[in-house]
C-alpha positions in Angstrom: 136.7 138.4 144.0 136.1 136.1 141.0 133.4 137.0 138.5 130.7 134.4 137.9 130.1 133.6 134.2 127.6 131.3 132.5 128.9 128.9 129.8 126.9 126.9 127.3 129.3 124.0 127.4 132.5 122.8 129.0 135.4 120.6 128.1 135.7 118.0 130.9 138.2 115.4 129.8 137.9 113.6 133.2 134.2 112.8 132.6 133.4 109.2 133.6 129.7 108.4 133.8 130.3 105.7 136.5 132.1 108.0 139.0 131.4 107.2 142.6 129.0 109.7 144.1 127.4 110.7 140.8 123.9 109.5 141.9 124.2 111.5 145.2 125.1 114.6 143.2 122.1 114.1 140.9 119.9 113.7 144.0 121.3 116.8 145.5 120.7 118.8 142.3 117.1 117.5 142.2 116.5 118.5 145.8 118.6 121.7 146.1 119.4 122.9 142.6 122.9 124.1 141.6 124.8 125.9 144.5 126.0 129.2 143.0 128.4 129.4 145.9 130.3 126.4 144.3 130.7 127.3 140.6 132.7 125.2 138.2 136.3 126.4 137.9 137.6 126.6 134.4 140.9 127.4 132.7 141.4 130.7 130.9 142.7 129.2 127.7 139.8 127.0 126.6 137.3 126.7 129.5 138.6 123.3 130.4 137.2 122.2 133.7 139.8 122.4 136.5 137.5 121.8 139.5 134.0 120.4 139.4 134.3 117.4 137.2 131.7 115.3 139.1 129.2 118.2 139.1 129.7 118.5 135.3 129.2 114.8 135.0 126.0 114.9 137.0 124.7 117.8 134.9 125.5 115.8 131.7 123.7 112.8 133.1 120.7 115.0 133.8 120.9 116.4 130.3 120.9 113.0 128.8 118.3 111.3 131.1 116.2 114.0 132.8 116.1 117.1 130.7 113.1 118.5 132.6 115.0 118.3 135.8 118.1 119.9 134.3 115.9 122.9 133.2 114.8 123.2 136.8 118.4 123.0 138.1 119.8 125.4 135.4 116.8 127.4 134.1 119.1 129.4 131.7 120.7 126.2 130.4 124.1 127.7 131.1 126.6 126.4 133.7 127.8 128.8 136.4 131.6 129.0 136.2 134.6 131.0 137.4 137.7 131.4 135.2 141.0 130.7 136.9 143.3 133.2 135.3 146.4 131.8 137.0 146.2 128.4 135.3 145.8 126.9 131.9 144.7 123.4 130.9 147.6 121.0 130.6 
């Protein structure tokens, strides 16, 4: 079983603020918080996002536009992640 870690920041090169579905993710975070059953998957070498780019984009949007909501979604200010030790960022 993977160990859940909490990171202060992530490198997500695929971040695009206009991704389809971003507004629905923001609404989901507002209503339900961050689902710890679906952590962000990051690479071992430099914590580059491998899975969860849209969730990271939604969190970044909240950080820039609704910091109070972000503090409710992630009270610690850290993003729940799991390191994939089998892959490195390309």
